[in-house]
TORKOL-4160 file (C-alpha; in steps of 0.2 Angstrom, whole numbers, padded with zeros to 4 digits, m for minus):
468
<pt num="1" X="0113" Y="m0055" Z="0122"/>
<pt num="2" X="0115" Y="m0076" Z="0121"/>
<pt num="3" X="0110" Y="m0084" Z="0105"/>
<pt num="4" X="0100" Y="m0095" Z="0109"/>
<pt num="5" X="0087" Y="m0082" Z="0119"/>
<pt num="6" X="0087" Y="m0070" Z="0105"/>
<pt num="7" X="0081" Y="m0088" Z="0095"/>
<pt num="8" X="0070" Y="m0092" Z="0111"/>
<pt num="9" X="0063" Y="m0073" Z="0109"/>
<pt num="10" X="0060" Y="m0075" Z="0091"/>
<pt num="11" X="0050" Y="m0089" Z="0091"/>
<pt num="12" X="0038" Y="m0083" Z="0106"/>
<pt num="13" X="0033" Y="m0068" Z="0095"/>
<pt num="14" X="0033" Y="m0079" Z="0078"/>
<pt num="15" X="0021" Y="m0090" Z="0089"/>
<pt num="16" X="0010" Y="m0076" Z="0095"/>
<pt num="17" X="0008" Y="m0071" Z="0078"/>
<pt num="18" X="0005" Y="m0087" Z="0069"/>
<pt num="19" X="m0012" Y="m0087" Z="0076"/>
<pt num="20" X="m0016" Y="m0075" Z="0063"/>
<pt num="21" X="m0022" Y="m0079" Z="0049"/>
<pt num="22" X="m0015" Y="m0086" Z="0036"/>
<pt num="23" X="0001" Y="m0088" Z="0046"/>
<pt num="24" X="m0009" Y="m0100" Z="0058"/>
<pt num="25" X="m0013" Y="m0112" Z="0041"/>
<pt num="26" X="0005" Y="m0111" Z="0033"/>
<pt num="27" X="0011" Y="m0116" Z="0050"/>
<pt num="28" X="m0001" Y="m0131" Z="0050"/>
<pt num="29" X="0003" Y="m0135" Z="0032"/>
<pt num="30" X="0022" Y="m0133" Z="0036"/>
<pt num="31" X="0021" Y="m0149" Z="0050"/>
<pt num="32" X="0007" Y="m0156" Z="0043"/>
<pt num="33" X="0017" Y="m0160" Z="0025"/>
<pt num="34" X="0026" Y="m0174" Z="0031"/>
<pt num="35" X="0037" Y="m0176" Z="0015"/>
<pt num="36" X="0041" Y="m0157" Z="0015"/>
<pt num="37" X="0045" Y="m0155" Z="0033"/>
<pt num="38" X="0056" Y="m0170" Z="0039"/>
<pt num="39" X="0069" Y="m0162" Z="0023"/>
<pt num="40" X="0068" Y="m0145" Z="0027"/>
<pt num="41" X="0068" Y="m0145" Z="0046"/>
<pt num="42" X="0085" Y="m0152" Z="0049"/>
<pt num="43" X="0091" Y="m0141" Z="0034"/>
<pt num="44" X="0085" Y="m0127" Z="0041"/>
<pt num="45" X="0094" Y="m0133" Z="0059"/>
<pt num="46" X="0107" Y="m0134" Z="0047"/>
<pt num="47" X="0108" Y="m0117" Z="0037"/>
<pt num="48" X="0102" Y="m0107" Z="0052"/>
<pt num="49" X="0115" Y="m0113" Z="0064"/>
<pt num="50" X="0126" Y="m0101" Z="0068"/>
<pt num="51" X="0141" Y="m0101" Z="0059"/>
<pt num="52" X="0159" Y="m0093" Z="0070"/>
<pt num="53" X="0170" Y="m0099" Z="0054"/>
<pt num="54" X="0164" Y="m0092" Z="0038"/>
<pt num="55" X="0180" Y="m0097" Z="0029"/>
<pt num="56" X="0178" Y="m0110" Z="0014"/>
<pt num="57" X="0183" Y="m0127" Z="0016"/>
<pt num="58" X="0197" Y="m0133" Z="0005"/>
<pt num="59" X="0206" Y="m0149" Z="0005"/>
<pt num="60" X="0216" Y="m0156" Z="0021"/>
<pt num="61" X="0205" Y="m0145" Z="0033"/>
<pt num="62" X="0194" Y="m0151" Z="0047"/>
<pt num="63" X="0177" Y="m0153" Z="0042"/>
<pt num="64" X="0168" Y="m0146" Z="0057"/>
<pt num="65" X="0153" Y="m0155" Z="0065"/>
<pt num="66" X="0140" Y="m0146" Z="0051"/>
<pt num="67" X="0147" Y="m0152" Z="0037"/>
<pt num="68" X="0149" Y="m0171" Z="0045"/>
<pt num="69" X="0132" Y="m0169" Z="0047"/>
<pt num="70" X="0125" Y="m0161" Z="0029"/>
<pt num="71" X="0136" Y="m0178" Z="0024"/>
<pt num="72" X="0125" Y="m0191" Z="0037"/>
<pt num="73" X="0110" Y="m0181" Z="0032"/>
<pt num="74" X="0110" Y="m0179" Z="0013"/>
<pt num="75" X="0118" Y="m0198" Z="0010"/>
<pt num="76" X="0101" Y="m0205" Z="0022"/>
<pt num="77" X="0090" Y="m0192" Z="0011"/>
<pt num="78" X="0097" Y="m0199" Z="m0005"/>
<pt num="79" X="0095" Y="m0217" Z="m0003"/>
<pt num="80" X="0075" Y="m0215" Z="0005"/>
<pt num="81" X="0070" Y="m0202" Z="m0010"/>
<pt num="82" X="0080" Y="m0216" Z="m0024"/>
<pt num="83" X="0069" Y="m0231" Z="m0017"/>
<pt num="84" X="0053" Y="m0221" Z="m0013"/>
<pt num="85" X="0054" Y="m0214" Z="m0032"/>
<pt num="86" X="0062" Y="m0231" Z="m0041"/>
<pt num="87" X="0049" Y="m0242" Z="m0030"/>
<pt num="88" X="0036" Y="m0235" Z="m0044"/>
<pt num="89" X="0039" Y="m0246" Z="m0058"/>
<pt num="90" X="0032" Y="m0233" Z="m0071"/>
<pt num="91" X="0038" Y="m0218" Z="m0061"/>
<pt num="92" X="0042" Y="m0204" Z="m0076"/>
<pt num="93" X="0053" Y="m0187" Z="m0075"/>
<pt num="94" X="0037" Y="m0172" Z="m0073"/>
<pt num="95" X="0036" Y="m0165" Z="m0092"/>
<pt num="96" X="0043" Y="m0148" Z="m0086"/>
<pt num="97" X="0059" Y="m0143" Z="m0094"/>
<pt num="98" X="0066" Y="m0135" Z="m0081"/>
<pt num="99" X="0068" Y="m0152" Z="m0071"/>
<pt num="100" X="0075" Y="m0160" Z="m0086"/>
<pt num="101" X="0088" Y="m0145" Z="m0089"/>
<pt num="102" X="0092" Y="m0144" Z="m0069"/>
<pt num="103" X="0095" Y="m0166" Z="m0070"/>
<pt num="104" X="0109" Y="m0162" Z="m0084"/>
<pt num="105" X="0114" Y="m0149" Z="m0075"/>
<pt num="106" X="0120" Y="m0161" Z="m0061"/>
<pt num="107" X="0123" Y="m0174" Z="m0067"/>
<pt num="108" X="0136" Y="m0164" Z="m0079"/>
<pt num="109" X="0141" Y="m0154" Z="m0063"/>
<pt num="110" X="0146" Y="m0172" Z="m0056"/>
<pt num="111" X="0156" Y="m0176" Z="m0073"/>
<pt num="112" X="0166" Y="m0159" Z="m0070"/>
<pt num="113" X="0174" Y="m0169" Z="m0056"/>
<pt num="114" X="0187" Y="m0177" Z="m0067"/>
<pt num="115" X="0196" Y="m0159" Z="m0071"/>
<pt num="116" X="0194" Y="m0150" Z="m0056"/>
<pt num="117" X="0207" Y="m0144" Z="m0043"/>
<pt num="118" X="0196" Y="m0151" Z="m0028"/>
<pt num="119" X="0186" Y="m0167" Z="m0035"/>
<pt num="120" X="0180" Y="m0173" Z="m0020"/>
<pt num="121" X="0170" Y="m0158" Z="m0016"/>
<pt num="122" X="0165" Y="m0156" Z="m0034"/>
<pt num="123" X="0160" Y="m0172" Z="m0032"/>
<pt num="124" X="0150" Y="m0169" Z="m0016"/>
<pt num="125" X="0142" Y="m0154" Z="m0021"/>
<pt num="126" X="0136" Y="m0162" Z="m0035"/>
<pt num="127" X="0128" Y="m0175" Z="m0026"/>
<pt num="128" X="0120" Y="m0161" Z="m0016"/>
<pt num="129" X="0110" Y="m0155" Z="m0031"/>
<pt num="130" X="0105" Y="m0174" Z="m0036"/>
<pt num="131" X="0098" Y="m0174" Z="m0017"/>
<pt num="132" X="0090" Y="m0160" Z="m0020"/>
<pt num="133" X="0082" Y="m0165" Z="m0035"/>
<pt num="134" X="0076" Y="m0180" Z="m0029"/>
<pt num="135" X="0067" Y="m0172" Z="m0016"/>
<pt num="136" X="0058" Y="m0161" Z="m0027"/>
<pt num="137" X="0053" Y="m0179" Z="m0037"/>
<pt num="138" X="0048" Y="m0186" Z="m0022"/>
<pt num="139" X="0035" Y="m0170" Z="m0019"/>
<pt num="140" X="0028" Y="m0171" Z="m0034"/>
<pt num="141" X="0024" Y="m0188" Z="m0034"/>
<pt num="142" X="0014" Y="m0182" Z="m0018"/>
<pt num="143" X="0004" Y="m0170" Z="m0030"/>
<pt num="144" X="0000" Y="m0183" Z="m0042"/>
<pt num="145" X="m0010" Y="m0193" Z="m0028"/>
<pt num="146" X="m0015" Y="m0178" Z="m0018"/>
<pt num="147" X="m0015" Y="m0163" Z="m0029"/>
<pt num="148" X="m0019" Y="m0151" Z="m0013"/>
<pt num="149" X="m0001" Y="m0155" Z="m0008"/>
<pt num="150" X="0004" Y="m0143" Z="m0019"/>
<pt num="151" X="m0003" Y="m0132" Z="m0012"/>
<pt num="152" X="0000" Y="m0136" Z="0007"/>
<pt num="153" X="0020" Y="m0134" Z="0001"/>
<pt num="154" X="0018" Y="m0118" Z="m0007"/>
<pt num="155" X="0010" Y="m0110" Z="0009"/>
<pt num="156" X="0025" Y="m0121" Z="0020"/>
<pt num="157" X="0038" Y="m0111" Z="0010"/>
<pt num="158" X="0030" Y="m0096" Z="0010"/>
<pt num="159" X="0026" Y="m0099" Z="0029"/>
<pt num="160" X="0047" Y="m0101" Z="0031"/>
<pt num="161" X="0053" Y="m0084" Z="0022"/>
<pt num="162" X="0039" Y="m0076" Z="0034"/>
<pt num="163" X="0047" Y="m0086" Z="0049"/>
<pt num="164" X="0067" Y="m0081" Z="0045"/>
<pt num="165" X="0060" Y="m0061" Z="0041"/>
<pt num="166" X="0051" Y="m0061" Z="0056"/>
<pt num="167" X="0065" Y="m0068" Z="0067"/>
<pt num="168" X="0077" Y="m0057" Z="0060"/>
<pt num="169" X="0068" Y="m0041" Z="0062"/>
<pt num="170" X="0065" Y="m0047" Z="0084"/>
<pt num="171" X="0085" Y="m0051" Z="0083"/>
<pt num="172" X="0091" Y="m0035" Z="0075"/>
<pt num="173" X="0081" Y="m0026" Z="0090"/>
<pt num="174" X="0086" Y="m0038" Z="0106"/>
<pt num="175" X="0104" Y="m0042" Z="0098"/>
<pt num="176" X="0109" Y="m0026" Z="0088"/>
<pt num="177" X="0128" Y="m0030" Z="0091"/>
<pt num="178" X="0125" Y="m0047" Z="0083"/>
<pt num="179" X="0113" Y="m0041" Z="0070"/>
<pt num="180" X="0118" Y="m0026" Z="0061"/>
<pt num="181" X="0134" Y="m0028" Z="0051"/>
<pt num="182" X="0144" Y="m0011" Z="0049"/>
<pt num="183" X="0154" Y="m0011" Z="0034"/>
<pt num="184" X="0165" Y="0007" Z="0039"/>
<pt num="185" X="0154" Y="0017" Z="0028"/>
<pt num="186" X="0144" Y="0033" Z="0035"/>
<pt num="187" X="0125" Y="0035" Z="0027"/>
<pt num="188" X="0105" Y="0027" Z="0028"/>
<pt num="189" X="0108" Y="0010" Z="0025"/>
<pt num="190" X="0128" Y="0008" Z="0026"/>
<pt num="191" X="0124" Y="m0005" Z="0040"/>
<pt num="192" X="0115" Y="m0019" Z="0034"/>
<pt num="193" X="0105" Y="m0032" Z="0045"/>
<pt num="194" X="0107" Y="m0052" Z="0047"/>
<pt num="195" X="0097" Y="m0065" Z="0054"/>
<pt num="196" X="0107" Y="m0070" Z="0072"/>
<pt num="197" X="0096" Y="m0085" Z="0077"/>
<pt num="198" X="0093" Y="m0093" Z="0063"/>
<pt num="199" X="0109" Y="m0086" Z="0054"/>
<pt num="200" X="0103" Y="m0078" Z="0038"/>
<pt num="201" X="0114" Y="m0068" Z="0026"/>
<pt num="202" X="0108" Y="m0049" Z="0024"/>
<pt num="203" X="0107" Y="m0049" Z="0003"/>
<pt num="204" X="0095" Y="m0069" Z="0006"/>
<pt num="205" X="0085" Y="m0059" Z="0020"/>
<pt num="206" X="0083" Y="m0044" Z="0010"/>
<pt num="207" X="0075" Y="m0057" Z="m0004"/>
<pt num="208" X="0066" Y="m0067" Z="0007"/>
<pt num="209" X="0058" Y="m0049" Z="0014"/>
<pt num="210" X="0053" Y="m0046" Z="m0005"/>
<pt num="211" X="0044" Y="m0062" Z="m0006"/>
<pt num="212" X="0036" Y="m0059" Z="0009"/>
<pt num="213" X="0029" Y="m0043" Z="0006"/>
<pt num="214" X="0024" Y="m0048" Z="m0014"/>
<pt num="215" X="0016" Y="m0062" Z="m0006"/>
<pt num="216" X="0007" Y="m0050" Z="0006"/>
<pt num="217" X="0003" Y="m0036" Z="m0008"/>
<pt num="218" X="m0004" Y="m0051" Z="m0019"/>
<pt num="219" X="m0018" Y="m0054" Z="m0006"/>
<pt num="220" X="m0023" Y="m0037" Z="m0003"/>
<pt num="221" X="m0023" Y="m0033" Z="m0022"/>
<pt num="222" X="m0037" Y="m0050" Z="m0023"/>
<pt num="223" X="m0056" Y="m0047" Z="m0021"/>
<pt num="224" X="m0057" Y="m0056" Z="m0006"/>
<pt num="225" X="m0059" Y="m0047" Z="0010"/>
<pt num="226" X="m0053" Y="m0060" Z="0024"/>
<pt num="227" X="m0038" Y="m0062" Z="0033"/>
<pt num="228" X="m0034" Y="m0042" Z="0031"/>
<pt num="229" X="m0023" Y="m0041" Z="0046"/>
<pt num="230" X="m0015" Y="m0057" Z="0041"/>
<pt num="231" X="m0013" Y="m0047" Z="0024"/>
<pt num="232" X="m0006" Y="m0032" Z="0031"/>
<pt num="233" X="0006" Y="m0041" Z="0043"/>
<pt num="234" X="0015" Y="m0049" Z="0028"/>
<pt num="235" X="0017" Y="m0033" Z="0017"/>
<pt num="236" X="0025" Y="m0022" Z="0035"/>
<pt num="237" X="0036" Y="m0038" Z="0040"/>
<pt num="238" X="0039" Y="m0041" Z="0022"/>
<pt num="239" X="0044" Y="m0020" Z="0020"/>
<pt num="240" X="0055" Y="m0020" Z="0037"/>
<pt num="241" X="0065" Y="m0036" Z="0032"/>
<pt num="242" X="0068" Y="m0029" Z="0012"/>
<pt num="243" X="0072" Y="m0011" Z="0018"/>
<pt num="244" X="0083" Y="m0017" Z="0035"/>
<pt num="245" X="0092" Y="m0028" Z="0025"/>
<pt num="246" X="0099" Y="m0017" Z="0012"/>
<pt num="247" X="0099" Y="m0028" Z="m0004"/>
<pt num="248" X="0097" Y="m0016" Z="m0018"/>
<pt num="249" X="0094" Y="m0030" Z="m0032"/>
<pt num="250" X="0080" Y="m0036" Z="m0020"/>
<pt num="251" X="0073" Y="m0018" Z="m0020"/>
<pt num="252" X="0072" Y="m0018" Z="m0039"/>
<pt num="253" X="0064" Y="m0037" Z="m0039"/>
<pt num="254" X="0052" Y="m0031" Z="m0029"/>
<pt num="255" X="0047" Y="m0016" Z="m0039"/>
<pt num="256" X="0048" Y="m0026" Z="m0056"/>
<pt num="257" X="0034" Y="m0042" Z="m0048"/>
<pt num="258" X="0023" Y="m0029" Z="m0041"/>
<pt num="259" X="0021" Y="m0021" Z="m0055"/>
<pt num="260" X="0020" Y="m0037" Z="m0066"/>
<pt num="261" X="0006" Y="m0044" Z="m0053"/>
<pt num="262" X="m0004" Y="m0026" Z="m0053"/>
<pt num="263" X="m0005" Y="m0029" Z="m0071"/>
<pt num="264" X="m0006" Y="m0050" Z="m0070"/>
<pt num="265" X="m0022" Y="m0044" Z="m0058"/>
<pt num="266" X="m0029" Y="m0031" Z="m0069"/>
<pt num="267" X="m0027" Y="m0016" Z="m0057"/>
<pt num="268" X="m0024" Y="m0003" Z="m0070"/>
<pt num="269" X="m0031" Y="0009" Z="m0060"/>
<pt num="270" X="m0017" Y="0006" Z="m0045"/>
<pt num="271" X="m0003" Y="0007" Z="m0059"/>
<pt num="272" X="m0008" Y="0024" Z="m0065"/>
<pt num="273" X="m0012" Y="0030" Z="m0046"/>
<pt num="274" X="0004" Y="0024" Z="m0041"/>
<pt num="275" X="0014" Y="0033" Z="m0055"/>
<pt num="276" X="0012" Y="0049" Z="m0047"/>
<pt num="277" X="0014" Y="0046" Z="m0028"/>
<pt num="278" X="0029" Y="0039" Z="m0033"/>
<pt num="279" X="0035" Y="0054" Z="m0042"/>
<pt num="280" X="0030" Y="0064" Z="m0030"/>
<pt num="281" X="0036" Y="0055" Z="m0015"/>
<pt num="282" X="0054" Y="0053" Z="m0025"/>
<pt num="283" X="0055" Y="0073" Z="m0027"/>
<pt num="284" X="0050" Y="0076" Z="m0007"/>
<pt num="285" X="0061" Y="0064" Z="m0001"/>
<pt num="286" X="0076" Y="0063" Z="m0016"/>
<pt num="287" X="0091" Y="0067" Z="m0006"/>
<pt num="288" X="0086" Y="0054" Z="0008"/>
<pt num="289" X="0084" Y="0041" Z="m0008"/>
<pt num="290" X="0098" Y="0045" Z="m0017"/>
<pt num="291" X="0108" Y="0043" Z="0000"/>
<pt num="292" X="0099" Y="0028" Z="0006"/>
<pt num="293" X="0106" Y="0021" Z="m0013"/>
<pt num="294" X="0121" Y="0026" Z="m0012"/>
<pt num="295" X="0124" Y="0018" Z="0005"/>
<pt num="296" X="0140" Y="0028" Z="0009"/>
<pt num="297" X="0147" Y="0023" Z="m0006"/>
<pt num="298" X="0160" Y="0031" Z="m0016"/>
<pt num="299" X="0155" Y="0034" Z="m0036"/>
<pt num="300" X="0168" Y="0021" Z="m0040"/>
<pt num="301" X="0159" Y="0009" Z="m0030"/>
<pt num="302" X="0142" Y="0011" Z="m0032"/>
<pt num="303" X="0145" Y="0010" Z="m0053"/>
<pt num="304" X="0157" Y="m0006" Z="m0050"/>
<pt num="305" X="0141" Y="m0013" Z="m0038"/>
<pt num="306" X="0150" Y="m0014" Z="m0022"/>
<pt num="307" X="0165" Y="m0020" Z="m0031"/>
<pt num="308" X="0155" Y="m0034" Z="m0043"/>
<pt num="309" X="0162" Y="m0028" Z="m0057"/>
<pt num="310" X="0181" Y="m0034" Z="m0055"/>
<pt num="311" X="0176" Y="m0047" Z="m0048"/>
<pt num="312" X="0167" Y="m0053" Z="m0065"/>
<pt num="313" X="0181" Y="m0047" Z="m0076"/>
<pt num="314" X="0194" Y="m0056" Z="m0064"/>
<pt num="315" X="0183" Y="m0073" Z="m0066"/>
<pt num="316" X="0181" Y="m0072" Z="m0083"/>
<pt num="317" X="0199" Y="m0068" Z="m0085"/>
<pt num="318" X="0200" Y="m0086" Z="m0077"/>
<pt num="319" X="0187" Y="m0093" Z="m0088"/>
<pt num="320" X="0195" Y="m0089" Z="m0104"/>
<pt num="321" X="0208" Y="m0103" Z="m0102"/>
<pt num="322" X="0194" Y="m0115" Z="m0101"/>
<pt num="323" X="0181" Y="m0108" Z="m0110"/>
<pt num="324" X="0170" Y="m0123" Z="m0113"/>
<pt num="325" X="0171" Y="m0137" Z="m0098"/>
<pt num="326" X="0176" Y="m0124" Z="m0084"/>
<pt num="327" X="0188" Y="m0128" Z="m0071"/>
<pt num="328" X="0175" Y="m0137" Z="m0059"/>
<pt num="329" X="0160" Y="m0137" Z="m0053"/>
<pt num="330" X="0159" Y="m0126" Z="m0035"/>
<pt num="331" X="0178" Y="m0124" Z="m0033"/>
<pt num="332" X="0183" Y="m0119" Z="m0048"/>
<pt num="333" X="0182" Y="m0101" Z="m0048"/>
<pt num="334" X="0191" Y="m0101" Z="m0031"/>
<pt num="335" X="0208" Y="m0103" Z="m0039"/>
<pt num="336" X="0205" Y="m0088" Z="m0050"/>
<pt num="337" X="0217" Y="m0072" Z="m0043"/>
<pt num="338" X="0208" Y="m0057" Z="m0041"/>
<pt num="339" X="0222" Y="m0045" Z="m0041"/>
<pt num="340" X="0231" Y="m0042" Z="m0024"/>
<pt num="341" X="0218" Y="m0047" Z="m0016"/>
<pt num="342" X="0222" Y="m0065" Z="m0014"/>
<pt num="343" X="0206" Y="m0076" Z="m0026"/>
<pt num="344" X="0189" Y="m0078" Z="m0028"/>
<pt num="345" X="0178" Y="m0083" Z="m0012"/>
<pt num="346" X="0163" Y="m0079" Z="m0023"/>
<pt num="347" X="0160" Y="m0069" Z="m0040"/>
<pt num="348" X="0142" Y="m0064" Z="m0030"/>
<pt num="349" X="0132" Y="m0069" Z="m0049"/>
<pt num="350" X="0124" Y="m0085" Z="m0051"/>
<pt num="351" X="0129" Y="m0086" Z="m0071"/>
<pt num="352" X="0145" Y="m0079" Z="m0070"/>
<pt num="353" X="0152" Y="m0092" Z="m0056"/>
<pt num="354" X="0145" Y="m0106" Z="m0066"/>
<pt num="355" X="0154" Y="m0098" Z="m0082"/>
<pt num="356" X="0171" Y="m0101" Z="m0073"/>
<pt num="357" X="0165" Y="m0117" Z="m0066"/>
<pt num="358" X="0156" Y="m0126" Z="m0078"/>
<pt num="359" X="0162" Y="m0116" Z="m0095"/>
<pt num="360" X="0149" Y="m0110" Z="m0111"/>
<pt num="361" X="0139" Y="m0129" Z="m0106"/>
<pt num="362" X="0135" Y="m0127" Z="m0089"/>
<pt num="363" X="0131" Y="m0109" Z="m0092"/>
<pt num="364" X="0120" Y="m0114" Z="m0105"/>
<pt num="365" X="0110" Y="m0126" Z="m0094"/>
<pt num="366" X="0109" Y="m0115" Z="m0079"/>
<pt num="367" X="0104" Y="m0100" Z="m0089"/>
<pt num="368" X="0093" Y="m0112" Z="m0100"/>
<pt num="369" X="0087" Y="m0119" Z="m0082"/>
<pt num="370" X="0083" Y="m0101" Z="m0073"/>
<pt num="371" X="0072" Y="m0093" Z="m0090"/>
<pt num="372" X="0063" Y="m0111" Z="m0093"/>
<pt num="373" X="0058" Y="m0109" Z="m0073"/>
<pt num="374" X="0052" Y="m0091" Z="m0076"/>
<pt num="375" X="0042" Y="m0096" Z="m0093"/>
<pt num="376" X="0034" Y="m0111" Z="m0082"/>
<pt num="377" X="0027" Y="m0098" Z="m0070"/>
<pt num="378" X="0022" Y="m0086" Z="m0083"/>
<pt num="379" X="0012" Y="m0100" Z="m0093"/>
<pt num="380" X="0005" Y="m0107" Z="m0077"/>
<pt num="381" X="m0004" Y="m0091" Z="m0072"/>
<pt num="382" X="m0010" Y="m0087" Z="m0090"/>
<pt num="383" X="m0018" Y="m0105" Z="m0088"/>
<pt num="384" X="m0024" Y="m0101" Z="m0071"/>
<pt num="385" X="m0029" Y="m0085" Z="m0074"/>
<pt num="386" X="m0042" Y="m0091" Z="m0088"/>
<pt num="387" X="m0047" Y="m0109" Z="m0078"/>
<pt num="388" X="m0050" Y="m0101" Z="m0060"/>
<pt num="389" X="m0046" Y="m0089" Z="m0049"/>
<pt num="390" X="m0042" Y="m0099" Z="m0036"/>
<pt num="391" X="m0026" Y="m0110" Z="m0044"/>
<pt num="392" X="m0022" Y="m0092" Z="m0053"/>
<pt num="393" X="m0019" Y="m0084" Z="m0035"/>
<pt num="394" X="m0010" Y="m0098" Z="m0030"/>
<pt num="395" X="0003" Y="m0098" Z="m0042"/>
<pt num="396" X="0004" Y="m0080" Z="m0041"/>
<pt num="397" X="0015" Y="m0084" Z="m0024"/>
<pt num="398" X="0026" Y="m0095" Z="m0034"/>
<pt num="399" X="0030" Y="m0084" Z="m0048"/>
<pt num="400" X="0035" Y="m0072" Z="m0033"/>
<pt num="401" X="0048" Y="m0085" Z="m0026"/>
<pt num="402" X="0052" Y="m0088" Z="m0046"/>
<pt num="403" X="0056" Y="m0072" Z="m0052"/>
<pt num="404" X="0063" Y="m0063" Z="m0037"/>
<pt num="405" X="0075" Y="m0077" Z="m0036"/>
<pt num="406" X="0081" Y="m0076" Z="m0054"/>
<pt num="407" X="0082" Y="m0058" Z="m0053"/>
<pt num="408" X="0093" Y="m0059" Z="m0037"/>
<pt num="409" X="0102" Y="m0072" Z="m0045"/>
<pt num="410" X="0110" Y="m0056" Z="m0055"/>
<pt num="411" X="0122" Y="m0051" Z="m0038"/>
<pt num="412" X="0122" Y="m0069" Z="m0031"/>
<pt num="413" X="0128" Y="m0084" Z="m0032"/>
<pt num="414" X="0111" Y="m0095" Z="m0031"/>
<pt num="415" X="0102" Y="m0109" Z="m0037"/>
<pt num="416" X="0118" Y="m0116" Z="m0045"/>
<pt num="417" X="0122" Y="m0124" Z="m0026"/>
<pt num="418" X="0115" Y="m0131" Z="m0012"/>
<pt num="419" X="0105" Y="m0115" Z="m0004"/>
<pt num="420" X="0087" Y="m0108" Z="0001"/>
<pt num="421" X="0086" Y="m0101" Z="m0016"/>
<pt num="422" X="0090" Y="m0119" Z="m0023"/>
<pt num="423" X="0077" Y="m0127" Z="m0013"/>
<pt num="424" X="0065" Y="m0114" Z="m0012"/>
<pt num="425" X="0065" Y="m0114" Z="m0034"/>
<pt num="426" X="0065" Y="m0134" Z="m0034"/>
<pt num="427" X="0047" Y="m0133" Z="m0024"/>
<pt num="428" X="0040" Y="m0119" Z="m0033"/>
<pt num="429" X="0044" Y="m0128" Z="m0048"/>
<pt num="430" X="0035" Y="m0145" Z="m0044"/>
<pt num="431" X="0020" Y="m0135" Z="m0040"/>
<pt num="432" X="0018" Y="m0124" Z="m0055"/>
<pt num="433" X="0022" Y="m0140" Z="m0064"/>
<pt num="434" X="0009" Y="m0151" Z="m0055"/>
<pt num="435" X="m0002" Y="m0136" Z="m0055"/>
<pt num="436" X="m0001" Y="m0133" Z="m0077"/>
<pt num="437" X="m0004" Y="m0150" Z="m0079"/>
<pt num="438" X="m0018" Y="m0151" Z="m0068"/>
<pt num="439" X="m0027" Y="m0139" Z="m0078"/>
<pt num="440" X="m0022" Y="m0145" Z="m0094"/>
<pt num="441" X="m0027" Y="m0162" Z="m0090"/>
<pt num="442" X="m0046" Y="m0158" Z="m0081"/>
<pt num="443" X="m0049" Y="m0141" Z="m0087"/>
<pt num="444" X="m0069" Y="m0145" Z="m0085"/>
<pt num="445" X="m0066" Y="m0149" Z="m0067"/>
<pt num="446" X="m0060" Y="m0132" Z="m0063"/>
<pt num="447" X="m0071" Y="m0121" Z="m0052"/>
<pt num="448" X="m0081" Y="m0134" Z="m0047"/>
<pt num="449" X="m0071" Y="m0148" Z="m0038"/>
<pt num="450" X="m0055" Y="m0142" Z="m0040"/>
<pt num="451" X="m0040" Y="m0150" Z="m0029"/>
<pt num="452" X="m0030" Y="m0134" Z="m0027"/>
<pt num="453" X="m0036" Y="m0118" Z="m0016"/>
<pt num="454" X="m0033" Y="m0101" Z="m0017"/>
<pt num="455" X="m0020" Y="m0089" Z="m0013"/>
<pt num="456" X="m0033" Y="m0086" Z="0002"/>
<pt num="457" X="m0032" Y="m0104" Z="0007"/>
<pt num="458" X="m0025" Y="m0104" Z="0025"/>
<pt num="459" X="m0022" Y="m0121" Z="0028"/>
<pt num="460" X="m0027" Y="m0137" Z="0036"/>
<pt num="461" X="m0040" Y="m0149" Z="0035"/>
<pt num="462" X="m0053" Y="m0140" Z="0043"/>
<pt num="463" X="m0052" Y="m0125" Z="0032"/>
<pt num="464" X="m0053" Y="m0135" Z="0017"/>
<pt num="465" X="m0066" Y="m0144" Z="0021"/>
<pt num="466" X="m0075" Y="m0127" Z="0023"/>
<pt num="467" X="m0069" Y="m0121" Z="0005"/>
<pt num="468" X="m0080" Y="m0135" Z="m0002"/>
């Protein structure tokens, strides 16, 4: 089936389901948040447009219209956000460790162009990081003037994740010849579902499914009884995407965050009850479960994480020739020989790739960035739990994004380069920082006239007014 038809069918299904809350409010927030929308919408078009040629760009090769479009788009973003931010005479960086660390990381990535084998590409990719940071800083500036925007942007990224999951499921049914990737193996889960239109990698799709499930799961755990239908839809769509896309790391991340949510929301009885249920199901369906996990792979393939450990071994061998500063941001690992199979296109690990490209210095920066983001989420949740139920519930959504993305980064390239994950990560960091700083600054106002709204906030001016 033509991919345009797949997109139109998926969009139709999405619009029908978006009539249900909270998706209806999330859609309103996505459209109404101007700063967010005009950055994300063209970026989603570029990320989601089907790419026929998946080969990495090399010097002296044709850029293609998508790369030219990205260049024009990001140069425009850079000057716009730079002017928007610098026109404020008293602009300061947010008091947030992840923001400062990412700024240093982005600048250092650009400096690595001096010794990169492809300096122009390295410099450009570092420039993309700076543009995403400027976008995040502009959002944060808006949160200072209108704190409720932090919640609205959280809803917007949740809606994007839900959209990509739902449209991918539709694509899997109406265009299976495009959606299902066959790895030449047999057994349950041997074929992974990818997004057709928009185009989404199966591993990224599995991660998005995990986040959508966790958001719906957290809503169902909350004491609020409104919008149960919408929350149930989120859980079903998230689970379906997670298992059809088949990303084992994302499944692990889902289990970890789900248990964490139950503890944070004090659902201890549910934790106790889930243990025997999981044990019984594991015994009844042990064979199917093991086949699903093995994915038709041999013991060697399974224990090597689908060959990732061999790539990491080769990458680390290349890293040893320049341990402190690496071989150049984004491109260094691509010059590492992998046995007789050519060069590494990816290491499938955010930290190994950064270690090879930017050495111990870059590895330390990106690791501290990830750790400080998780710490920010934990601290914000802790403050919100004591301060206001609504703020706690909103922070849960952001925490799900942060923790799942960090866990997923262990077996994939992620937020160290321009990617869905980097944008989601940046929005989450800025929103969490705004909520945390707001609690510290106005602790006595919480619960009465707080500008933030709950996880059951459905978006839109009418809903916000109704909550007051």
